[in-house]
C-alpha positions as CSV (number, residue, x, y, z in Angstrom):
1,M,0.0,0.0,0.0
2,S,1.2,3.5,-0.9
3,V,1.8,6.1,1.8
4,A,-0.5,8.3,-0.4
5,E,-3.5,6.2,0.9
6,H,-3.1,7.9,4.3
7,Y,-2.9,11.5,3.0
8,T,-5.5,14.2,3.7
9,Y,-7.6,14.8,0.6
10,R,-10.2,17.5,0.0
11,V,-12.7,18.1,-2.8
12,A,-14.3,21.5,-3.2
13,W,-16.2,23.4,-5.8
14,S,-14.1,25.9,-7.7
15,P,-16.2,28.9,-8.9
16,E,-13.4,30.0,-11.2
17,D,-13.1,26.7,-13.0
18,Q,-16.8,25.7,-12.7
19,E,-15.6,22.2,-11.6
20,Y,-14.6,20.4,-8.5
21,V,-11.0,20.6,-7.5
22,G,-9.3,17.8,-5.6
23,T,-6.3,18.6,-3.4
24,V,-4.0,16.8,-1.0
25,L,-2.6,18.7,2.0
26,E,0.7,16.8,2.1
27,L,1.4,17.7,-1.6
28,P,0.1,21.3,-1.9
29,S,1.3,21.8,-5.5
30,L,-1.1,19.1,-6.7
31,S,-4.7,19.5,-7.8
32,W,-7.2,17.7,-10.0
33,L,-10.2,19.2,-11.7
34,E,-13.4,17.3,-12.7
35,P,-17.0,18.1,-13.3
36,V,-18.1,15.5,-10.7
37,S,-16.8,15.5,-7.1
38,D,-16.2,11.7,-7.0
39,A,-14.1,11.9,-10.1
40,A,-12.0,14.8,-8.6
41,F,-11.4,12.7,-5.5
42,S,-10.4,9.6,-7.5
43,G,-8.2,11.8,-9.7
44,I,-6.3,13.5,-6.9
45,Q,-5.7,10.2,-5.2
46,Q,-4.3,8.6,-8.3
47,L,-2.1,11.6,-9.0
48,A,-0.7,11.5,-5.4
49,R,0.0,7.8,-5.7
50,D,1.9,8.5,-9.0
51,V,3.9,11.3,-7.5
52,V,4.8,9.2,-4.4
53,A,5.9,6.4,-6.7
54,D,8.1,8.8,-8.8
55,L,9.6,10.2,-5.6
56,E,10.4,6.7,-4.3
57,E,11.8,5.7,-7.7
58,S,14.2,8.6,-7.7
59,G,15.2,8.0,-4.1
60,E,13.5,11.0,-2.6
61,P,11.3,10.7,0.5
62,A,7.6,11.1,0.2
63,P,5.9,13.5,2.7
64,Q,4.8,11.8,5.9
65,P,1.0,11.8,6.2
66,L,-0.3,14.4,8.6
67,T,-2.3,11.7,10.5
68,E,0.9,9.8,11.2
69,R,2.9,12.6,12.6
70,S,3.2,13.1,16.4
71,Y,2.3,16.5,17.9
72,S,3.6,17.8,21.2
73,G,0.7,20.1,21.8
74,E,3.1,23.0,22.1
75,F,4.1,25.8,19.7
76,R,5.5,29.3,20.0
77,V,4.0,32.3,18.5
78,R,5.2,35.9,18.5
79,I,2.7,38.6,19.0
80,P,3.0,42.3,19.6
81,P,3.5,43.3,23.2
82,R,0.3,45.3,23.2
83,T,-1.7,42.2,22.1
84,H,0.1,40.1,24.8
85,R,-0.9,42.6,27.5
86,R,-4.5,42.6,26.3
87,L,-4.7,38.8,26.3
88,V,-3.2,38.7,29.8
89,E,-5.8,41.2,31.0
90,Q,-8.6,39.2,29.4
91,A,-7.3,36.0,31.0
92,A,-7.2,37.7,34.4
93,E,-10.7,39.0,34.0
94,E,-11.9,35.5,33.2
95,R,-9.8,34.0,36.1
96,I,-8.0,31.6,33.8
97,S,-4.4,31.2,32.6
98,L,-3.2,32.9,29.5
99,N,-2.5,29.5,28.0
100,R,-6.1,28.4,28.6
101,L,-7.5,31.6,27.1
102,V,-5.5,31.3,23.9
103,S,-6.1,27.5,23.7
104,D,-9.9,28.0,24.0
105,R,-9.9,30.8,21.4
106,L,-7.9,28.7,18.9
107,A,-10.2,25.7,19.5
108,S,-13.3,27.8,18.7
109,A,-11.8,29.6,15.7
């Protein structure tokens, strides 16, 4: 089985093209257009399998599926000091930590 079977696929209507466009998050340069959504899905899956096979044949690594990566739950983000102060004040008003405030806001976005 190809690693491409575990990739993250999406199909959406493209108003510009007046067709459905299939994409794969792990290979953002790829897309596939079809007038029927099922065909767009099948097309992008086959294209991803072909690209992965070409990468493997040339000795290059294929991208790891997003679903198979491990996530620590931590990341750093830089924000302006003014925004930082405003968030700290809001967290204090809500009687929660800054981390909890930002995590809740990200989860609801």
